[in-house]
MIBA-153562 format. One record per residue (C-alpha): residue number from 0; residue in one letter; z, y, x. Coordinates in Angstrom, 3 decimals. Layout:
(NUM; "A"; (Z; Y; X))
...
END
This chain:
(0; "M"; (0.078; 0.112; -0.065))
(1; "K"; (-0.787; 3.132; 1.266))
(2; "S"; (2.092; 5.147; 1.289))
(3; "S"; (2.760; 9.096; 1.944))
(4; "T"; (3.926; 11.121; 5.832))
(5; "T"; (4.785; 14.135; 4.220))
(6; "P"; (7.711; 14.801; 1.077))
(7; "Y"; (5.369; 16.437; -1.788))
(8; "A"; (1.488; 15.595; -2.289))
(9; "T"; (-1.122; 15.651; -4.267))
(10; "I"; (-2.848; 12.368; -5.100))
(11; "G"; (-5.984; 11.116; -6.513))
(12; "R"; (-8.751; 8.941; -5.829))
(13; "K"; (-11.815; 11.180; -4.156))
(14; "L"; (-9.883; 14.082; -2.434))
(15; "P"; (-12.322; 15.846; -0.308))
(16; "H"; (-12.679; 19.449; -1.402))
(17; "S"; (-9.047; 19.968; -2.869))
(18; "Y"; (-7.281; 22.998; -2.678))
(19; "S"; (-3.895; 21.457; -3.722))
(20; "E"; (-3.031; 21.730; 0.465))
(21; "K"; (-4.027; 25.051; 1.199))
(22; "I"; (-2.578; 26.020; -2.184))
(23; "H"; (0.701; 24.306; -1.555))
(24; "K"; (1.204; 24.905; 2.405))
(25; "A"; (0.559; 28.644; 1.469))
(26; "F"; (3.704; 29.082; -0.477))
(27; "G"; (5.102; 27.437; 2.847))
(28; "K"; (8.033; 25.577; 0.965))
(29; "Y"; (7.649; 22.426; 2.324))
(30; "P"; (4.840; 19.526; 3.887))
(31; "F"; (2.654; 18.860; 1.940))
(32; "S"; (-0.370; 16.197; 2.193))
(33; "L"; (-3.059; 14.926; 0.439))
(34; "I"; (-3.285; 11.101; -0.091))
(35; "E"; (-6.844; 9.502; -1.975))
(36; "L"; (-6.729; 5.808; -3.548))
(37; "E"; (-8.148; 3.608; -5.664))
(38; "P"; (-6.985; 2.618; -9.255))
(39; "D"; (-4.923; -0.678; -8.094))
(40; "E"; (-3.184; 1.437; -4.884))
(41; "A"; (-2.548; 4.149; -7.930))
(42; "R"; (0.529; 2.933; -10.207))
(43; "D"; (1.768; 1.584; -6.851))
(44; "F"; (2.348; 3.979; -5.040))
(45; "M"; (3.807; 5.663; -8.019))
(46; "L"; (6.872; 3.581; -8.840))
(47; "H"; (7.847; 2.176; -4.954))
(48; "D"; (6.434; 4.846; -1.871))
(49; "S"; (9.497; 7.224; -0.513))
(50; "F"; (7.310; 11.215; -2.411))
(51; "K"; (9.686; 13.427; -3.313))
(52; "G"; (6.880; 15.115; -5.959))
(53; "I"; (3.513; 15.433; -6.498))
(54; "T"; (1.362; 16.813; -8.369))
(55; "I"; (-1.207; 13.789; -9.379))
(56; "T"; (-5.253; 14.957; -10.438))
(57; "I"; (-8.087; 12.240; -11.893))
(58; "P"; (-8.725; 9.701; -12.826))
(59; "Y"; (-4.184; 8.943; -12.848))
(60; "K"; (-2.351; 11.883; -14.804))
(61; "K"; (-1.776; 9.846; -18.509))
(62; "L"; (-0.886; 7.115; -15.654))
(63; "A"; (1.781; 9.017; -14.660))
(64; "L"; (2.986; 9.541; -18.397))
(65; "E"; (3.426; 5.835; -18.521))
(66; "V"; (5.247; 5.230; -15.389))
(67; "A"; (7.927; 7.804; -15.903))
(68; "D"; (10.875; 7.509; -16.843))
(69; "W"; (11.191; 11.132; -18.494))
(70; "A"; (8.327; 12.408; -19.697))
(71; "S"; (8.676; 15.870; -20.935))
(72; "P"; (8.863; 17.318; -23.771))
(73; "T"; (5.405; 18.901; -22.947))
(74; "A"; (4.067; 16.164; -21.494))
(75; "R"; (4.403; 14.021; -24.314))
(76; "K"; (2.276; 16.104; -26.978))
(77; "I"; (-0.691; 16.516; -24.327))
(78; "G"; (-0.534; 12.515; -23.387))
(79; "C"; (-0.786; 13.641; -19.435))
(80; "A"; (1.362; 14.573; -16.763))
(81; "N"; (0.412; 15.620; -13.728))
(82; "T"; (3.657; 15.902; -11.874))
(83; "L"; (5.990; 13.706; -10.936))
(84; "L"; (9.881; 13.978; -9.430))
(85; "R"; (11.637; 12.030; -8.257))
(86; "C"; (15.528; 11.995; -8.489))
(87; "P"; (17.824; 10.876; -6.256))
(88; "D"; (18.639; 7.716; -8.373))
(89; "G"; (14.905; 6.281; -7.920))
(90; "A"; (13.955; 7.734; -11.925))
(91; "L"; (11.035; 10.050; -11.974))
(92; "K"; (10.531; 12.786; -14.024))
(93; "A"; (7.283; 13.546; -15.823))
(94; "Y"; (5.909; 17.684; -15.872))
(95; "N"; (2.695; 18.784; -17.155))
(96; "T"; (1.907; 21.890; -15.028))
(97; "D"; (-1.379; 22.158; -15.762))
(98; "Y"; (-0.190; 23.738; -19.537))
(99; "E"; (1.532; 26.486; -18.145))
(100; "G"; (-1.806; 26.845; -15.717))
(101; "F"; (-3.777; 27.330; -18.035))
(102; "K"; (-1.460; 29.485; -20.770))
(103; "Y"; (-1.367; 31.596; -17.085))
(104; "M"; (-5.060; 32.259; -16.199))
(105; "A"; (-6.256; 32.852; -20.060))
(106; "R"; (-3.057; 35.491; -20.143))
(107; "K"; (-4.393; 37.510; -17.007))
(108; "A"; (-8.338; 37.471; -18.601))
(109; "N"; (-6.648; 38.833; -21.589))
(110; "V"; (-7.876; 36.004; -23.351))
(111; "S"; (-5.814; 35.611; -26.449))
(112; "F"; (-6.037; 32.362; -28.600))
(113; "Q"; (-4.455; 34.072; -31.776))
(114; "S"; (-6.230; 33.421; -35.054))
(115; "A"; (-9.713; 31.964; -32.755))
(116; "K"; (-12.366; 29.926; -33.361))
(117; "V"; (-12.152; 27.717; -29.955))
(118; "L"; (-14.351; 25.030; -28.702))
(119; "I"; (-13.186; 22.835; -26.483))
(120; "L"; (-15.877; 20.939; -24.228))
(121; "G"; (-14.668; 17.520; -23.565))
(122; "S"; (-12.236; 15.229; -24.467))
(123; "G"; (-10.726; 13.734; -21.456))
(124; "G"; (-7.187; 15.061; -19.715))
(125; "T"; (-7.839; 18.548; -18.884))
(126; "S"; (-9.647; 18.718; -22.802))
(127; "L"; (-5.410; 17.316; -24.474))
(128; "T"; (-3.889; 20.372; -21.627))
(129; "T"; (-6.581; 23.330; -23.012))
(130; "R"; (-6.269; 22.674; -26.988))
(131; "T"; (-2.627; 22.140; -26.924))
(132; "V"; (-2.289; 24.818; -25.605))
(133; "A"; (-4.835; 27.016; -27.491))
(134; "A"; (-3.566; 25.330; -30.642))
(135; "D"; (0.032; 26.676; -29.572))
(136; "E"; (-0.820; 30.134; -28.842))
(137; "G"; (-1.906; 30.462; -32.315))
(138; "A"; (-5.834; 29.224; -32.377))
(139; "R"; (-7.138; 29.410; -35.839))
(140; "E"; (-8.859; 26.323; -35.282))
(141; "V"; (-9.745; 24.149; -32.878))
(142; "V"; (-13.176; 21.963; -31.993))
(143; "I"; (-14.014; 19.449; -29.289))
(144; "V"; (-17.526; 18.780; -28.453))
(145; "S"; (-18.457; 15.469; -27.093))
(146; "R"; (-21.092; 13.885; -25.929))
(147; "S"; (-21.329; 10.826; -28.743))
(148; "G"; (-18.687; 11.967; -31.756))
(149; "E"; (-18.901; 13.985; -34.349))
(150; "V"; (-19.151; 17.276; -33.222))
(151; "N"; (-21.946; 17.170; -29.747))
(152; "Y"; (-23.966; 19.104; -28.303))
(153; "G"; (-26.922; 18.221; -30.374))
(154; "N"; (-25.574; 20.256; -33.014))
(155; "V"; (-22.544; 22.368; -32.130))
(156; "K"; (-24.608; 25.244; -32.189))
(157; "E"; (-25.709; 24.919; -35.214))
(158; "L"; (-22.124; 23.793; -36.798))
(159; "H"; (-20.633; 26.248; -35.118))
(160; "A"; (-22.208; 29.744; -33.553))
(161; "D"; (-19.446; 31.098; -35.244))
(162; "A"; (-17.586; 30.211; -32.049))
(163; "D"; (-15.313; 33.454; -30.444))
(164; "I"; (-13.981; 31.886; -27.480))
(165; "I"; (-15.644; 27.842; -25.590))
(166; "I"; (-13.438; 26.582; -22.426))
(167; "N"; (-14.911; 24.257; -20.334))
(168; "A"; (-13.239; 21.085; -19.987))
(169; "T"; (-14.702; 18.804; -18.098))
(170; "P"; (-16.939; 18.329; -15.018))
(171; "V"; (-20.269; 19.650; -15.302))
(172; "G"; (-20.793; 21.990; -12.385))
(173; "M"; (-17.806; 20.926; -10.530))
(174; "F"; (-19.478; 20.093; -6.881))
(175; "P"; (-21.442; 19.026; -5.609))
(176; "N"; (-23.736; 19.400; -8.570))
(177; "T"; (-23.465; 23.171; -9.137))
(178; "A"; (-26.161; 23.627; -10.618))
(179; "E"; (-25.529; 21.650; -14.064))
(180; "Q"; (-24.214; 23.475; -17.691))
(181; "P"; (-22.832; 22.056; -20.048))
(182; "L"; (-23.650; 24.537; -22.600))
(183; "D"; (-26.192; 27.001; -23.486))
(184; "L"; (-23.894; 30.468; -24.438))
(185; "S"; (-26.694; 32.646; -25.966))
(186; "A"; (-26.338; 30.985; -29.239))
(187; "F"; (-23.060; 31.742; -30.318))
(188; "T"; (-23.246; 35.305; -31.246))
(189; "K"; (-19.457; 35.798; -31.970))
(190; "L"; (-18.102; 34.693; -28.547))
(191; "R"; (-15.872; 37.019; -26.380))
(192; "A"; (-14.269; 34.637; -23.983))
(193; "A"; (-15.605; 32.225; -21.909))
(194; "L"; (-13.217; 29.852; -19.142))
(195; "D"; (-14.235; 27.802; -17.186))
(196; "V"; (-11.600; 25.393; -15.752))
(197; "I"; (-14.001; 24.104; -13.335))
(198; "Y"; (-12.722; 25.973; -9.818))
(199; "N"; (-14.981; 24.123; -7.455))
(200; "P"; (-17.477; 26.669; -7.047))
(201; "M"; (-16.359; 30.054; -8.198))
(202; "R"; (-18.983; 30.270; -10.259))
(203; "T"; (-19.818; 27.998; -11.991))
(204; "R"; (-23.264; 28.139; -14.055))
(205; "F"; (-21.202; 28.291; -17.063))
(206; "T"; (-18.667; 31.813; -15.752))
(207; "Q"; (-22.806; 33.003; -14.387))
(208; "Q"; (-24.345; 32.698; -17.549))
(209; "A"; (-20.800; 34.419; -19.202))
(210; "I"; (-20.852; 37.353; -17.133))
(211; "R"; (-24.573; 37.793; -17.717))
(212; "L"; (-23.735; 37.973; -21.285))
(213; "G"; (-20.287; 40.511; -20.113))
(214; "I"; (-18.636; 37.585; -22.215))
(215; "V"; (-14.994; 37.572; -21.143))
(216; "H"; (-14.721; 34.912; -19.119))
(217; "C"; (-11.141; 34.077; -15.963))
(218; "D"; (-11.306; 32.493; -12.604))
(219; "A"; (-10.866; 28.220; -12.404))
(220; "L"; (-8.389; 28.953; -8.728))
(221; "R"; (-5.999; 30.722; -10.715))
(222; "M"; (-5.322; 28.342; -13.095))
(223; "L"; (-5.035; 26.218; -10.596))
(224; "V"; (-2.851; 27.597; -7.751))
(225; "A"; (0.090; 28.434; -11.387))
(226; "Q"; (0.006; 24.915; -12.207))
(227; "A"; (0.991; 24.447; -8.885))
(228; "F"; (4.057; 27.336; -9.025))
(229; "Y"; (5.017; 25.871; -10.819))
(230; "A"; (4.830; 22.808; -10.134))
(231; "M"; (6.863; 23.646; -6.577))
(232; "E"; (9.675; 24.843; -9.047))
(233; "I"; (10.416; 21.987; -9.963))
(234; "F"; (10.187; 20.141; -6.633))
(235; "L"; (13.083; 22.993; -5.571))
(236; "G"; (15.632; 23.353; -8.871))
(237; "A"; (14.081; 26.744; -8.362))
(238; "K"; (12.437; 29.541; -10.392))
(239; "E"; (10.394; 31.489; -7.586))
(240; "P"; (8.042; 35.128; -7.739))
(241; "E"; (4.699; 35.077; -9.945))
(242; "A"; (3.523; 37.088; -8.954))
(243; "M"; (3.764; 34.253; -5.611))
(244; "I"; (0.745; 32.849; -8.671))
(245; "E"; (-1.544; 35.951; -7.183))
(246; "E"; (-1.030; 36.717; -3.660))
(247; "V"; (-1.697; 32.848; -3.182))
(248; "T"; (-4.798; 32.607; -5.806))
(249; "A"; (-6.157; 35.941; -3.535))
(250; "S"; (-5.304; 34.922; 0.173))
(251; "I"; (-6.720; 30.883; -0.673))
(252; "R"; (-10.187; 32.600; -2.041))
(253; "R"; (-10.364; 34.381; 1.069))
(254; "E"; (-10.518; 31.548; 3.846))
(255; "T"; (-12.316; 29.966; 1.099))
(256; "A"; (-15.173; 32.453; -0.240))
(257; "N"; (-18.325; 33.157; 1.235))
(258; "I"; (-20.121; 36.833; 2.943))
(259; "V"; (-23.662; 36.111; 1.139))
(260; "L"; (-25.834; 39.487; 2.642))
(261; "I"; (-29.265; 40.315; 1.110))
(262; "G"; (-31.095; 42.563; 1.743))
(263; "M"; (-34.826; 43.878; 3.915))
(264; "P"; (-36.009; 42.410; 6.557))
(265; "G"; (-34.730; 44.483; 8.676))
(266; "S"; (-31.441; 45.558; 7.028))
(267; "G"; (-29.036; 43.989; 9.884))
(268; "K"; (-28.322; 41.142; 7.852))
(269; "T"; (-28.204; 38.838; 11.229))
(270; "T"; (-26.764; 41.151; 13.222))
(271; "I"; (-23.456; 42.753; 10.674))
(272; "G"; (-23.346; 39.339; 10.210))
(273; "K"; (-22.264; 37.330; 13.482))
(274; "M"; (-19.888; 40.629; 14.048))
(275; "V"; (-17.968; 39.702; 10.342))
(276; "A"; (-18.253; 36.216; 11.036))
(277; "E"; (-16.550; 37.629; 14.698))
(278; "K"; (-14.044; 39.026; 12.653))
(279; "M"; (-12.540; 37.066; 10.215))
(280; "G"; (-13.285; 33.989; 12.574))
(281; "R"; (-16.273; 32.195; 10.585))
(282; "D"; (-18.390; 30.175; 11.131))
(283; "F"; (-22.295; 31.790; 11.082))
(284; "V"; (-25.485; 30.597; 9.235))
(285; "D"; (-28.833; 31.984; 9.171))
(286; "T"; (-30.791; 30.764; 6.246))
(287; "D"; (-34.343; 31.479; 7.992))
(288; "E"; (-33.104; 29.121; 11.332))
(289; "L"; (-31.944; 26.586; 9.289))
(290; "I"; (-36.049; 27.010; 7.237))
(291; "V"; (-36.887; 26.549; 10.886))
(292; "E"; (-34.719; 23.965; 11.647))
(293; "K"; (-36.165; 22.491; 8.342))
(294; "A"; (-39.851; 22.715; 8.282))
(295; "G"; (-40.247; 22.421; 12.637))
(296; "M"; (-42.063; 25.990; 13.133))
(297; "P"; (-41.364; 29.085; 13.705))
(298; "I"; (-41.863; 31.061; 10.060))
(299; "P"; (-45.177; 31.926; 10.318))
(300; "E"; (-46.558; 29.358; 11.344))
(301; "I"; (-44.918; 27.994; 7.528))
(302; "F"; (-46.890; 30.908; 6.095))
(303; "A"; (-49.898; 30.286; 7.742))
(304; "S"; (-49.459; 26.295; 6.406))
(305; "K"; (-47.931; 26.552; 3.612))
(306; "G"; (-48.362; 29.941; 2.236))
(307; "E"; (-45.638; 31.599; 0.653))
(308; "E"; (-45.081; 29.219; -2.417))
(309; "G"; (-44.004; 26.698; 0.068))
(310; "F"; (-41.960; 28.183; 2.302))
(311; "R"; (-39.654; 28.803; -0.378))
(312; "Q"; (-39.904; 26.272; -1.162))
(313; "I"; (-38.183; 25.685; 1.437))
(314; "E"; (-36.150; 27.846; 0.972))
(315; "A"; (-35.205; 27.028; -2.222))
(316; "E"; (-33.938; 23.489; -0.859))
(317; "T"; (-31.804; 25.353; 2.652))
(318; "I"; (-30.147; 27.958; 0.296))
(319; "A"; (-29.404; 25.044; -2.540))
(320; "E"; (-27.571; 23.553; 0.659))
(321; "V"; (-26.339; 26.127; 1.904))
(322; "A"; (-24.608; 27.492; -0.807))
(323; "K"; (-22.505; 24.155; -1.292))
(324; "Q"; (-20.330; 25.359; 0.820))
(325; "S"; (-17.504; 27.507; 1.844))
(326; "G"; (-16.048; 30.427; 4.320))
(327; "L"; (-18.899; 30.797; 5.788))
(328; "V"; (-20.638; 33.689; 6.494))
(329; "I"; (-24.407; 33.423; 5.574))
(330; "A"; (-27.487; 36.171; 6.234))
(331; "T"; (-30.527; 35.586; 4.159))
(332; "G"; (-34.108; 36.516; 4.111))
(333; "G"; (-36.313; 39.138; 2.579))
(334; "G"; (-37.078; 37.645; -0.615))
(335; "A"; (-34.227; 35.597; -1.303))
(336; "V"; (-33.757; 37.098; -4.195))
(337; "L"; (-37.169; 36.280; -6.031))
(338; "R"; (-36.451; 32.836; -7.463))
(339; "E"; (-33.222; 32.991; -10.339))
(340; "E"; (-32.173; 29.693; -8.507))
(341; "N"; (-31.854; 31.276; -5.517))
(342; "R"; (-29.773; 33.910; -6.785))
(343; "L"; (-27.048; 31.689; -8.535))
(344; "N"; (-26.637; 29.080; -6.019))
(345; "L"; (-25.622; 32.374; -3.365))
(346; "A"; (-22.990; 33.835; -6.405))
(347; "Q"; (-21.660; 30.194; -7.355))
(348; "N"; (-19.703; 29.660; -4.276))
(349; "G"; (-18.906; 33.435; -2.630))
(350; "F"; (-19.364; 37.812; -3.053))
(351; "V"; (-22.356; 38.974; -2.017))
(352; "F"; (-23.578; 41.967; -0.480))
(353; "W"; (-26.513; 43.483; -0.338))
(354; "L"; (-26.909; 46.197; 2.957))
(355; "N"; (-28.873; 48.679; 1.818))
(356; "R"; (-30.744; 50.448; 5.213))
(357; "P"; (-32.926; 53.415; 4.199))
(358; "L"; (-36.697; 51.640; 3.989))
(359; "D"; (-37.656; 54.689; 7.182))
(360; "A"; (-35.983; 53.009; 9.796))
(361; "L"; (-36.294; 49.478; 9.206))
(362; "Q"; (-38.072; 47.478; 11.693))
(363; "L"; (-41.068; 46.166; 11.174))
(364; "G"; (-43.547; 42.508; 12.254))
(365; "N"; (-40.992; 41.227; 14.409))
(366; "G"; (-42.142; 37.391; 12.983))
(367; "R"; (-41.668; 39.276; 9.683))
(368; "P"; (-45.182; 37.928; 7.826))
(369; "L"; (-44.878; 40.632; 4.774))
(370; "S"; (-42.684; 43.345; 6.431))
(371; "S"; (-45.910; 44.344; 8.816))
(372; "S"; (-46.463; 47.718; 7.786))
(373; "R"; (-44.614; 51.134; 6.450))
(374; "E"; (-47.152; 50.776; 3.228))
(375; "A"; (-45.666; 46.958; 2.534))
(376; "V"; (-42.511; 47.422; 3.255))
(377; "T"; (-42.340; 50.355; 0.355))
(378; "E"; (-43.991; 47.842; -1.727))
(379; "L"; (-41.752; 45.376; -1.219))
(380; "F"; (-39.233; 46.573; -1.665))
(381; "A"; (-39.899; 48.411; -5.415))
(382; "R"; (-40.698; 45.273; -6.023))
(383; "R"; (-36.835; 43.619; -4.505))
(384; "E"; (-34.898; 46.467; -5.291))
(385; "P"; (-34.254; 45.534; -8.614))
(386; "L"; (-33.361; 41.936; -7.864))
(387; "Y"; (-31.260; 43.187; -4.733))
(388; "R"; (-28.310; 45.819; -7.131))
(389; "Q"; (-28.492; 42.696; -9.698))
(390; "T"; (-27.660; 39.642; -7.232))
(391; "A"; (-25.150; 41.714; -5.546))
(392; "D"; (-21.148; 42.318; -5.911))
(393; "T"; (-21.374; 45.603; -3.602))
(394; "I"; (-23.578; 47.484; -1.906))
(395; "V"; (-23.421; 48.470; 0.926))
(396; "D"; (-25.246; 50.850; 2.994))
(397; "N"; (-26.367; 50.954; 6.781))
(398; "D"; (-26.309; 54.061; 8.511))
(399; "G"; (-27.775; 52.148; 11.903))
(400; "V"; (-23.118; 51.833; 12.941))
(401; "L"; (-23.548; 48.361; 13.664))
(402; "A"; (-19.760; 48.047; 13.042))
(403; "G"; (-18.786; 50.486; 10.762))
(404; "A"; (-20.835; 47.900; 8.510))
(405; "S"; (-19.999; 45.305; 9.547))
(406; "Q"; (-16.057; 46.487; 8.348))
(407; "R"; (-17.338; 47.951; 4.950))
(408; "I"; (-17.994; 44.463; 5.008))
(409; "V"; (-14.369; 42.475; 5.583))
(410; "D"; (-12.930; 46.438; 3.328))
(411; "A"; (-15.631; 45.940; 0.259))
(412; "L"; (-14.058; 41.827; 0.152))
(413; "D"; (-10.231; 42.716; -0.015))
(414; "H"; (-11.715; 45.309; -2.421))
(415; "N"; (-13.561; 42.405; -4.617))
(416; "L"; (-9.926; 40.400; -4.483))
(417; "S"; (-7.822; 43.027; -5.705))
END
């Protein structure tokens, strides 16, 4: 049987991209680790390991409730637990801090369930939690949408287009399948909030559509940190300042969110990107360099042999791969924003900065097939400027002082996190 090497841990079947260890270590209260368990190992671990406290993720939350000697009223009501505490006498106490974590996230997004019609996508453990919160918070109607239930993805738009709030409690859109979306939100004309419990990527396709539609959305990392915070209080048997949730959320986001640079050819993305990476101790990635490596030839040769469309396809494949990663500084080619799939991918796991430089200051040529003259650059900018503006979280002016521009990006990142 696998055994814990720390008194506190998160257990689950697959945890390679879990943030739980980062979060609990950021609390600074105890050693913490991640433990991957197969189904035939999980029960034995919960019953016989020497841990003091564990949090539980997919697929063992119902099992955690089954093995417990005592369960909180909330865990019993929901039907699953995500936190186990081992008492000095060896007895196991089960709690569901996902409940409080989801309530906290909704409150911070200024979402009220009072008198709302709520659609919950999915019927698993997370759905059990979110439907309990919605009902407890005064929702007038809670509808569960599943693949094969009475209300399903084929008829939900016809039956429930008047929904006020939609919650994605499925794994659809979660890393690594980040291009997926469980439901098109545009058909729901009364929709005022769309909440996604997925925290990786930072902005799922579901969340990105909510942003485009001007619908209230949420940061699911805040839920993850909040549920861990309430588990920590159970582990320690003591109250902690709730402000810690916001502090740790910002800290984890600062560490994990990509910094993505877009802008015209010759605007300084590569040079300034490297300076930002050095300032922040991050890895730097230039998508044009990856494209050259992938194609096995320089960019002018790609254009000559495959045409611009061939180049754009390789670019899209490259961006899709890179954008799933976290904690990078990413410099993109000037035309990366031309495809919608690129714009969505670049924004899904990071903050996008448009590095804007006066056209007469842009470098010409230098291996850039589409910006060989001032006239060509002017024409390119006219077509791309609306897309840069649409994609960027922040516009950063490059006035030629590189150190100043790089510091403005770092400062803008901190502003986005505040």
